[in-house]
C-alpha positions in Angstrom: -69.2 -69.2 -24.4 -66.5 -71.0 -22.3 -63.7 -68.8 -21.0 -60.3 -70.5 -21.3 -57.3 -70.0 -19.0 -55.8 -67.6 -21.4 -58.7 -65.2 -21.5 -59.3 -65.4 -17.7 -55.6 -64.7 -17.2 -55.6 -61.6 -19.4 -58.6 -60.1 -17.7 -57.4 -60.9 -14.2 -53.9 -59.5 -14.7 -55.4 -56.3 -16.2 -57.8 -55.9 -13.3 -55.1 -56.7 -10.6 -52.7 -54.2 -12.1 -54.9 -51.4 -13.1 -57.3 -51.3 -10.2 -54.7 -50.8 -7.4 -53.0 -48.1 -9.4 -56.2 -46.3 -10.0 -57.1 -46.4 -6.3 -53.6 -45.3 -5.3 -53.6 -42.3 -7.6 -57.0 -41.2 -6.4 -56.0 -41.4 -2.7 -52.6 -39.9 -3.2 -54.0 -36.9 -4.9 -55.9 -35.8 -1.8 -53.1 -36.5 0.7 -51.0 -33.8 2.2 -47.2 -33.9 2.6 -47.6 -34.7 6.3 -49.8 -37.7 5.7 -47.5 -39.0 3.0 -44.6 -38.6 5.4 -46.4 -40.6 8.1 -47.3 -43.3 5.7 -43.7 -43.4 4.5 -42.6 -44.0 8.1 -45.3 -46.7 8.6 -44.4 -48.4 5.4 -40.8 -48.6 6.3 -41.6 -49.9 9.8 -43.6 -52.7 8.2 -40.8 -53.4 5.8 -38.2 -53.7 8.5 -40.6 -55.8 10.6 -40.9 -58.2 7.8 -37.1 -58.0 7.5 -36.8 -58.8 11.2 -39.1 -61.8 10.8 -37.1 -63.1 7.8 -33.8 -62.5 9.6 -35.1 -64.3 12.7 -36.2 -67.2 10.6 -32.9 -67.4 8.8 -30.8 -67.1 11.9 -33.0 -69.7 13.7 -32.5 -72.1 10.7 -28.7 -71.7 10.9 -28.7 -72.1 14.6 -30.8 -75.2 14.4 -28.4 -76.8 11.8 -26.6 -78.4 14.8 -29.7 -80.1 16.0 -29.5 -82.5 13.0 -26.6 -84.1 14.8 -28.8 -85.3 17.6 -31.1 -87.1 15.2 -28.3 -89.1 13.6 -27.7 -92.0 16.0 -24.4 -93.3 14.6 -22.8 -89.9 14.9 -24.0 -89.4 18.5 -22.6 -92.8 19.3 -19.2 -91.5 18.1 -19.6 -88.4 20.3 -20.1 -90.6 23.3 -17.4 -93.2 22.8 -14.8 -91.1 20.9 -12.9 -91.5 17.7 -10.4 -94.0 19.0 -13.1 -96.7 19.8 -13.3 -97.5 16.1 -10.8 -95.2 14.3 -11.7 -95.9 10.7 -15.5 -96.2 11.1 -15.9 -93.4 13.5 -13.8 -91.0 11.4 -15.9 -91.9 8.4 -19.1 -91.0 10.4 -17.6 -87.7 11.4 -16.6 -86.9 7.9 -20.0 -87.9 6.6 -21.8 -85.6 9.1 -19.4 -82.7 8.5 -19.9 -83.0 4.7 -23.6 -83.3 5.0 -24.0 -80.3 7.4 -21.5 -78.1 5.4 -23.4 -78.7 2.1 -26.8 -78.0 3.7 -26.3 -74.3 3.1 -24.2 -72.4 0.5 -23.3 -69.7 3.0 -21.3 -72.0 5.2 -17.6 -71.2 5.0 -16.2 -73.4 7.7 -17.2 -75.9 10.4 -15.4 -77.0 13.5 -16.2 -80.1 15.5 -14.7 -80.9 18.9 -15.3 -84.3 20.5 -14.7 -84.2 24.3 -14.1 -88.0 24.5 -10.5 -88.1 23.3 -10.3 -84.3 22.8 -10.3 -84.6 19.1 -11.3 -81.9 16.6 -12.0 -81.6 12.9 -12.7 -78.8 10.5 -14.4 -78.6 7.1 -13.3 -75.5 5.2 -14.7 -75.1 1.7 -15.5 -78.8 1.6 -11.9 -79.7 2.6 -12.2 -81.9 5.7 -9.1 -81.8 7.9 -7.5 -84.6 9.6 -7.8 -85.4 13.3 -6.0 -83.2 15.9 -6.0 -83.0 19.7 -7.5 -79.8 21.2 -6.4 -80.0 24.8 -7.3 -76.4 25.9 -10.7 -76.1 24.3 -12.0 -73.7 27.0 -9.4 -71.1 25.9 -12.1 -70.3 23.3 -14.2 -67.7 25.1 -17.4 -68.8 23.4 -16.9 -72.5 24.3 -16.1 -71.4 27.8 -19.3 -69.3 28.0 -21.4 -72.2 26.7 -19.9 -74.7 29.3 -20.9 -72.4 32.1 -24.4 -71.6 31.0 -27.7 -73.3 30.1 -27.7 -71.8 26.6 -27.7 -74.1 23.6 -25.7 -71.8 21.4 -24.1 -68.3 21.2 -23.4 -66.1 18.2 -20.0 -64.5 17.6 -20.3 -61.1 16.0 -18.9 -60.7 12.5 -15.1 -61.2 12.4 -12.4 -62.2 10.0 -12.5 -66.0 9.5 -9.8 -67.8 11.5 -8.5 -71.4 11.6 -9.8 -73.5 14.5 -7.0 -75.4 16.3 -4.8 -74.5 13.2 -6.6 -77.3 11.2 -7.8 -75.3 8.2 -5.5 -73.8 5.7 -7.1 -70.4 4.9 -5.3 -68.2 2.3 -5.0 -64.5 3.1 -7.1 -63.7 0.0 -10.0 -65.7 1.4 -10.1 -64.3 4.9 -13.6 -62.8 4.6 -16.0 -61.6 7.3 -18.1 -64.4 8.9 -20.7 -64.8 11.5 -20.1 -67.7 13.8 -22.6 -70.0 15.5 -21.1 -71.9 18.4 -23.2 -74.8 19.8 -22.6 -77.1 22.7 -23.5 -80.8 22.3 -24.8 -82.5 25.4 -25.8 -86.1 26.1 -29.5 -85.4 26.2 -31.3 -85.8 28.6 -28.1 -85.8 30.6 -26.1 -82.6 31.0 -22.8 -84.3 30.1 -20.9 -82.3 27.6 -20.0 -84.4 24.5 -18.4 -81.6 22.5 -18.8 -78.4 20.5 -19.8 -77.4 17.0 -19.0 -74.1 15.3 -20.5 -73.0 12.0 -19.0 -70.0 10.2 -21.3 -68.4 7.6 -20.6 -65.6 5.3 -22.8 -62.5 5.3 -24.2 -63.0 1.8 -27.7 -64.2 2.9 -28.0 -61.5 5.6 -26.8 -58.9 3.0 -29.4 -60.2 0.5 -32.2 -59.8 3.1 -30.9 -56.4 4.2 -30.6 -55.2 0.7 -34.4 -55.5 0.3 -34.9 -53.2 3.3 -33.2 -50.0 2.3 -32.1 -48.0 -0.7 -28.3 -48.1 -1.0 -26.6 -44.7 -1.1 -29.8 -43.0 0.2 -30.8 -44.7 3.4 -28.8 -46.4 6.3 -29.5 -49.8 7.8 -28.1 -51.3 11.0 -28.5 -54.7 12.7 -27.2 -55.0 16.2 -27.1 -57.9 18.7 -27.8 -57.8 22.4 -24.3 -56.5 23.1 -24.5 -53.7 20.6 -22.2 -55.4 18.1 -23.0 -54.5 14.5 -24.0 -57.7 12.7 -24.7 -55.8 9.5 -24.7 -52.2 8.3 -24.9 -50.3 5.0 -21.5 -48.9 6.2 -19.2 -51.9 5.8 -16.6 -50.2 8.0 -18.6 -50.6 11.2 -19.6 -54.3 10.8 -18.3 -56.3 13.7 -17.7 -53.2 15.9 -19.7 -52.1 18.9 -22.3 -49.3 18.2 -21.7 -46.5 20.7 -23.6 -43.8 18.8 -25.9 -41.5 20.9 -28.9 -42.2 18.6 -28.6 -45.9 19.3 -28.4 -45.4 23.1 -31.5 -43.2 22.8 -33.4 -45.9 20.9 -32.8 -48.4 23.7 -34.4 -46.0 26.2 -37.5 -45.5 24.1 -40.8 -47.2 25.2 -41.5 -50.6 23.5 -44.6 -49.1 21.8 -42.5 -46.6 19.8 -41.4 -47.5 16.3 -39.7 -44.3 15.1 -37.5 -41.5 16.4 -36.7 -38.1 14.9 -33.0 -37.2 15.3 -30.8 -34.4 14.4 -27.0 -34.0 14.9 -24.0 -33.1 12.8 -23.8 -36.5 11.2 -27.5 -37.2 10.5 -30.8 -35.3 10.3 -34.0 -37.3 9.7 -36.3 -40.1 10.9 -35.0 -43.3 12.5 -37.4 -46.3 12.1 -36.5 -49.3 14.3 -37.7 -52.7 15.4 -36.7 -54.8 18.4 -36.2 -58.5 17.8 -38.1 -61.0 19.9 -38.1 -64.7 20.8 -34.7 -66.3 19.9 -32.8 -63.1 19.4 -34.2 -60.9 22.2 -32.7 -57.4 22.5 -31.4 -57.4 18.9 -32.3 -54.3 16.9 -32.8 -53.5 13.3 -32.6 -49.8 12.5 -33.3 -47.8 9.3 -32.3 -44.2 9.1 -34.1 -42.0 6.5 -32.8 -38.4 5.9 -35.4 -35.6 5.8 -34.6 -34.6 2.3 -35.2 -38.1 1.0 -38.4 -38.4 3.0 -39.9 -35.1 1.8 -38.7 -35.4 -1.7 -40.6 -38.6 -2.1 -43.7 -37.0 -0.7 -43.5 -34.1 -3.2 -43.0 -36.4 -6.2 -45.3 -39.2 -5.3 -48.4 -38.0 -7.1 -46.6 -36.9 -10.2 -44.5 -40.1 -10.3 -47.6 -42.3 -9.9 -49.3 -40.6 -12.8 -46.3 -41.2 -15.0 -46.0 -44.8 -13.8 -49.6 -45.6 -14.5 -49.4 -44.2 -18.0 -46.3 -46.3 -18.8 -47.8 -49.3 -17.0 -50.9 -49.2 -19.1 -48.9 -49.7 -22.2 -46.6 -52.4 -20.6 -49.5 -54.3 -19.1 -51.3 -54.6 -22.5 -48.2 -56.2 -24.0 -46.9 -58.1 -21.0 -50.3 -59.6 -20.2 -50.6 -61.0 -23.8 -47.1 -62.3 -23.7 -47.4 -64.0 -20.3 -50.8 -65.5 -21.1 -49.4 -67.1 -24.3 -46.3 -68.3 -22.5 -48.3 -70.0 -19.7 -50.9 -71.7 -21.8 -48.8 -72.9 -24.7 -47.0 -75.6 -22.7 -50.3 -76.7 -21.2 -51.7 -77.3 -24.6 -48.6 -79.3 -25.6 -49.1 -81.4 -22.4 -52.8 -82.0 -23.1 -51.9 -83.2 -26.7 -49.4 -85.7 -25.3 -51.9 -86.9 -22.7 -54.4 -87.6 -25.5 -51.7 -89.8 -27.2 -51.2 -91.7 -24.0 -55.0 -92.3 -23.8 -54.8 -93.9 -27.3 -52.0 -96.2 -26.1 -49.0 -94.3 -27.5 -46.6 -94.1 -24.6 -44.2 -91.5 -25.9 -43.7 -87.7 -25.5 -42.9 -85.5 -28.5 -41.5 -82.5 -26.6 -38.0 -81.9 -25.2 -38.8 -79.4 -22.4 -41.7 -77.2 -21.3 -39.5 -74.8 -19.3 -38.0 -74.6 -15.8 -41.1 -73.6 -13.9 -43.9 -75.7 -12.3 -45.3 -76.5 -15.8 -41.9 -77.6 -16.9 -41.6 -79.8 -13.9 -45.0 -81.3 -14.6 -43.8 -82.1 -18.2 -40.6 -83.7 -16.9 -42.6 -85.9 -14.5 -44.9 -86.8 -17.3 -42.0 -88.0 -19.4 -40.6 -89.9 -16.4 -44.0 -91.5 -15.9 -44.2 -92.6 -19.5 -40.6 -94.0 -19.3 -41.4 -95.9 -16.1 -44.6 -97.4 -17.7 -42.6 -98.5 -20.7 -39.9 -100.0 -18.5 -42.4 -101.9 -16.4 -44.3 -103.2 -19.4 -41.0 -104.4 -21.0 -39.9 -106.0 -17.7 -43.2 -107.8 -17.2 -43.2 -109.0 -20.8 -39.7 -110.3 -20.5 -40.4 -112.0 -17.1 -43.6 -113.6 -18.5 -41.8 -114.9 -21.6 -38.9 -116.2 -19.6 -41.1 -117.9 -17.0 -43.3 -119.4 -19.7 -40.3 -120.7 -21.5 -38.9 -122.3 -18.3 -42.3 -123.9 -17.6 -42.5 -125.2 -21.2 -39.0 -126.8 -20.9 -40.0 -128.5 -17.6 -43.4 -129.6 -18.9 -41.7 -131.2 -22.0 -39.6 -133.4 -19.7 -42.2 -134.0 -17.0 -43.7 -137.5 -16.8 -46.3 -137.8 -14.2 -44.3 -136.4 -11.2 -46.5 -138.1 -8.6 -45.8 -141.5 -10.2 -42.0 -140.8 -10.2 -42.0 -139.6 -6.6 -43.9 -142.7 -5.5 -41.6 -144.9 -7.6 -38.5 -143.3 -6.0 -40.1 -143.8 -2.5 -40.7 -147.5 -3.3 -37.2 -148.0 -4.6 -35.7 -146.2 -1.6 -37.7 -148.3 0.8 -36.5 -151.4 -0.9 -32.9 -150.1 -0.8 -33.2 -149.6 3.0 -34.6 -153.1 3.4 -31.6 -154.5 1.5 -29.3 -152.2 3.5 -28.2 -150.3 0.4 -27.9 -147.0 2.1 -25.9 -145.3 -0.7 -28.6 -146.2 -3.2 -31.2 -144.7 -0.9 -29.1 -141.5 -0.6 -28.7 -141.2 -4.4 -32.4 -141.7 -4.9 -33.1 -139.1 -2.3 -30.8 -136.6 -4.1 -32.4 -137.4 -7.5 -35.9 -137.0 -6.0 -34.9 -133.6 -4.5 -33.6 -132.4 -7.9 -36.8 -133.4 -9.7 -39.0 -131.8 -7.1 -37.1 -128.6 -7.3 -37.0 -128.5 -11.0 -40.7 -129.3 -11.5 -42.0 -126.8 -8.9 -43.5 -124.1 -11.0 -45.1 -122.2 -8.1 -41.9 -120.5 -6.8 -39.7 -118.6 -9.2 -37.9 -116.7 -6.3 -36.5 -118.9 -3.6 -34.2 -118.6 -0.6 -30.5 -119.0 -1.4 -30.3 -122.1 0.8 -32.9 -123.9 -1.4 -30.7 -123.1 -4.5 -27.6 -124.4 -2.6 -29.4 -127.6 -1.5 -30.4 -128.2 -5.1 -26.9 -127.9 -6.5 -25.6 -130.0 -3.6 -28.0 -132.9 -4.6 -26.8 -132.6 -8.2 -23.1 -132.7 -7.0 -23.8 -135.8 -4.8 -25.1 -137.7 -7.9 -22.0 -136.7 -9.9 -19.8 -137.7 -6.9 -21.4 -141.2 -7.0 -20.7 -141.3 -10.8 -17.0 -140.3 -10.7 -16.2 -141.6 -7.2 -12.7 -140.6 -6.1 -12.1 -138.8 -9.4 -14.3 -135.9 -8.4 -14.6 -133.7 -5.3 -16.6 -130.6 -4.5 -16.6 -128.0 -1.8 -19.3 -125.5 -0.6 -18.2 -122.4 1.2 -21.4 -120.6 2.2 -21.1 -117.7 4.5 -23.5 -117.8 7.6 -26.4 -115.3 7.4 -27.1 -115.3 3.7 -29.2 -118.5 3.5 -32.5 -116.6 3.6 -31.6 -114.1 0.9 -34.1 -114.4 -2.0 -32.6 -115.2 -5.4 -34.0 -116.3 -8.8 -34.4 -120.1 -9.2 -31.9 -122.3 -11.2 -28.9 -119.9 -11.3 -26.3 -122.3 -9.9 -27.0 -125.9 -11.2 -26.8 -124.9 -15.0 -23.3 -123.4 -14.4 -22.1 -126.4 -12.5 -23.5 -128.6 -15.2 -21.4 -126.7 -17.7 -18.3 -127.7 -15.7 -19.0 -131.3 -16.5 -19.9 -130.7 -20.1 -17.0 -128.5 -21.1 -14.5 -128.2 -18.3 -13.4 -131.7 -17.3 -11.1 -133.7 -19.6 -11.5 -137.5 -19.6 -7.8 -137.8 -18.6 -8.1 -135.4 -15.6 -6.8 -137.2 -12.6 -9.1 -135.5 -10.1 -11.9 -133.0 -10.9 -12.7 -130.3 -8.3 -15.6 -127.8 -8.1 -15.7 -125.1 -5.4 -18.8 -122.9 -4.8 -18.3 -119.8 -2.7 -21.0 -117.4 -1.5 -20.8 -114.5 0.8 -22.4 -111.1 1.6 -20.2 -108.4 0.0 -20.2 -105.3 2.2 -23.8 -106.1 3.4 -25.3 -104.8 0.1 -24.4 -107.4 -2.5 -24.3 -111.2 -2.7 -21.0 -112.5 -4.1 -21.1 -116.0 -5.8 -18.2 -117.8 -7.3 -18.3 -121.3 -9.2 -14.8 -122.5 -9.9 -13.5 -125.7 -11.4 -10.0 -127.1 -12.2 -10.8 -128.3 -15.6 -9.3 -127.6 -19.0 -10.1 -123.9 -19.0 -10.4 -121.9 -22.2 -8.1 -120.0 -24.4 -7.8 -116.2 -24.2 -9.5 -115.8 -27.6 -12.4 -118.0 -26.4 -12.6 -116.1 -23.2 -12.9 -112.8 -25.0 -15.5 -114.2 -27.3 -17.5 -115.5 -24.3 -17.4 -112.2 -22.6 -18.6 -110.5 -25.8 -21.5 -112.9 -26.1 -22.5 -112.1 -22.4 -22.6 -108.4 -23.1 -24.4 -108.8 -26.5 -28.0 -107.7 -26.3 -29.1 -109.9 -29.1 -31.8 -112.3 -27.9 -31.0 -115.1 -30.4 -29.6 -117.2 -27.6 -33.2 -118.0 -26.5 -33.6 -120.1 -29.6 -30.8 -122.5 -28.4 -31.5 -125.6 -26.3 -30.5 -125.6 -22.6 -29.9 -122.8 -20.2 -26.5 -121.2 -20.7 -24.5 -118.5 -19.1 -26.1 -115.8 -21.2 -29.6 -117.1 -20.3 -28.8 -116.8 -16.6 -27.1 -113.4 -17.0 -30.1 -111.9 -18.8 -32.5 -113.4 -16.3 -30.6 -111.8 -13.5 -30.6 -108.4 -15.3 -34.3 -108.5 -15.6 -34.8 -109.3 -11.9 -32.3 -106.8 -10.7 -32.8 -104.0 -13.2 -29.3 -104.4 -14.7 -27.7 -104.0 -11.2 -25.9 -107.3 -11.7 -22.3 -108.3 -12.7 -21.2 -111.6 -14.2 -17.6 -112.3 -15.1 -15.8 -115.4 -16.5 -12.1 -116.0 -16.1 -9.6 -118.8 -16.8 -6.1 -119.5 -15.5 -3.0 -120.1 -17.7 -2.8 -123.7 -16.4 -6.5 -124.4 -16.7 -9.5 -124.0 -14.5 -12.6 -121.9 -15.2 -14.4 -119.5 -12.8 -17.8 -117.8 -13.1 -18.4 -114.9 -10.7 -21.8 -113.4 -10.1 -22.5 -110.3 -8.0 -26.1 -109.4 -7.3 -27.9 -107.0 -4.8 -29.0 -108.7 -1.6 -32.5 -107.2 -2.0 -34.5 -108.2 -5.1 -37.0 -105.7 -6.4 -40.5 -106.2 -5.0 -42.2 -105.7 -8.4 -40.6 -108.8 -9.8 -41.5 -111.1 -6.9 -44.8 -112.8 -7.8 -46.8 -114.7 -5.2 
């Protein structure tokens, strides 16, 4: 008989819960009050030791937030040259880094950045980034002054009421909470040159959450002190941020390092003090927990009786909870398995909305995303294959022995040169280039320069046809020639200018093609003519046809604007814009904006 996950889970949970309780009750029954007391002290020391480790990890993480700045080269360049070197760009880098660092932790209340080059400072309070302001006397801040005179990377300012650095942040009186400040110096590593300072103010919520797990509120006391004796956190909110001058704390600091507890009795407190000294990054910090005698001995007296009651109640709860948990865990797995079987049969769809918010739910969401991605890739590949096959078919229908034509063009061109008919040779060369480009079925993705040269050959032929009645101009920005684009996206648009745009009575036709890299992320292409233009109603209709998802256009002859637009959407996953416009006095413009980088999965060798 095979054991499923559900049965294994039920048996395991029952064993894990019942076995420790049974052992604990048996051992506790034979223990004396003194042994329970000793174990209580030991348990609490282990607890605060773990708390010390968790606090150290958390404080180290916050202190290391500033090291991210060193790994961001553009920001470090701003720190070296100052804001004024490139006011707009450098301020944007500073704002970006302030926003990124501020949002890296929810406890951050305020950040302050000082740039020594130019003595500029900025703050980010509650995601509100201030403007730039001079901070001439930066060393008036005692913590910045201490950092500038020492080799330390950062110092921590004890909890204090939040204040505005350099009067940059507007902090309402109702929001002036207690914060812990991490002040960090930024140096030009490996040099010792000071580039600036960073301060991060965090609220005490995370520290409070960690501390709350270490003591029982209203029964026990907890203190966390730094190396100067300042209270970083306490169960008594009134002493947070003050210096601890209590006698019991002075006595703890005199105790040998091997001791972990101290019995103390005075007018204010009588009981056991369990403590742990921090190490590594926060050397000489202390975490102290005070346990009154009455609480300590009361727990010892009630432990056995309480455990018996707990076990009896737990037995009932475990029986129901185990069944409930096992069904909740295995039910989503069965749904996922059923959907996987559908995928195995070729049905790429999921018939569930959500499997929850846990790891199984995440697995379900990724499964649905995987199916959606597969469907998208299948649809894209089918569309690309159909479009490429259609283009090949159109070319093959018009192809008549290309080698014969090329040889014929070469023979005619040679004869034209012998007869000194250079213009004839140039026209034949342009026509030959057009036919070679059009009949080449190997490359569907070409450098932008090849596409420009193709349309230039076409325009040269039209120039010979219309002579002085036609002019064209190519404005191609330097540096974009090698950007890869789909083939045959310019010449069909230019051809439409001659078919629909130029009136026979137009004195002089003009076509202007402009291409440039828009903000280094997009390629901006504009084809403009001075022809008849179109009416507003026709323009609205044309834009509606471009946005229409109906594929009936494929049944029409030729390659129109919609054909080009839909091809571009396939290649660039809908990250493409095409717009048409017409002036009141004529003229027609087609604008195309596409990403500079085409997706790898649509580039076929």
